[in-house]
C-alpha positions as CSV (number, residue, x, y, z in Angstrom):
1,M,132.1,153.5,114.2
2,K,135.2,153.1,112.0
3,R,137.2,156.3,111.3
4,V,138.4,156.8,107.7
5,S,141.3,159.0,107.0
6,V,140.5,162.2,105.1
7,S,143.0,161.3,102.3
8,K,141.1,158.1,101.5
9,V,137.8,160.0,101.4
10,M,139.3,162.6,99.1
11,D,140.4,160.0,96.7
12,T,136.8,159.0,96.2
13,L,135.5,162.6,95.9
14,P,137.6,164.1,93.0
15,H,135.4,167.2,92.7
16,L,136.1,168.4,96.2
17,D,138.9,170.8,96.8
18,A,141.1,169.3,99.6
19,D,142.2,172.8,100.7
20,C,138.6,173.7,101.5
21,F,137.9,170.5,103.5
22,K,139.3,170.7,107.0
23,V,138.8,168.3,109.8
24,P,137.3,170.1,112.9
25,Q,139.7,170.6,115.7
26,Q,138.5,170.4,119.3
27,A,140.1,173.7,120.3
28,L,138.2,175.6,117.6
29,L,134.8,174.2,118.6
30,K,134.9,175.9,122.0
31,A,132.6,178.9,122.4
32,Q,134.3,182.3,122.5
33,Q,131.9,183.4,125.3
34,V,129.5,181.7,127.6
35,S,125.8,182.0,126.6
36,N,123.3,183.1,129.2
37,H,120.3,181.2,127.7
38,P,119.5,177.5,127.5
39,P,120.3,175.7,124.2
40,R,117.8,176.6,121.5
41,I,116.7,173.7,119.3
42,L,114.4,173.8,116.3
43,M,112.9,170.4,115.5
44,L,111.3,169.4,112.1
45,Y,109.2,166.6,111.0
46,G,108.3,165.7,107.4
47,S,104.8,164.1,107.5
48,L,101.5,166.0,107.3
49,R,99.5,163.1,108.7
50,E,98.0,163.7,112.1
51,R,99.4,160.5,113.7
52,S,102.7,160.0,111.8
53,Y,105.6,158.3,113.5
54,S,108.0,161.2,112.7
55,K,105.7,163.7,114.3
56,L,105.2,161.6,117.4
57,L,108.9,161.0,117.7
58,T,109.6,164.7,117.3
59,L,107.1,165.6,120.0
60,E,108.6,163.0,122.4
61,A,112.1,164.2,121.7
62,A,111.0,167.8,122.3
63,R,109.6,166.7,125.7
64,L,112.8,165.1,126.7
65,L,114.9,168.1,125.6
66,E,112.7,170.5,127.5
67,A,113.0,168.3,130.6
68,M,116.8,168.6,130.2
69,G,116.5,172.4,130.1
70,A,116.5,173.2,126.4
71,E,114.3,175.7,124.7
72,V,112.5,173.8,121.9
73,K,110.5,175.0,119.0
74,I,108.7,172.6,116.6
75,F,108.2,173.7,113.0
76,D,104.8,172.6,111.7
77,P,104.9,172.0,107.9
78,L,101.0,172.1,107.7
79,D,100.9,175.6,106.3
80,L,103.6,175.1,103.6
81,P,102.5,175.0,100.0
82,Q,101.9,171.5,98.7
83,P,103.6,170.3,95.5
84,D,100.3,169.4,93.9
85,A,98.4,172.3,95.2
86,A,96.9,174.8,92.6
87,P,97.7,178.5,93.0
């Protein structure tokens, strides 16, 4: 992956305020305190079909993450209102 300097990116995005755009620093990403629980991950998929590839991939990724010790929840979009549904 090729890194691009921030100044070159800012030249192509004139509506961004450069003072509000800061490159993350490794020292600031360190947690202030150690957590006592496993990583909690919420997974989403976008298809409502029973056998969709995105749903199957999400379920498989959740199995792998749980095997690595993470606490995984999967959001099921089935109960969300549909764009063409009548009230």
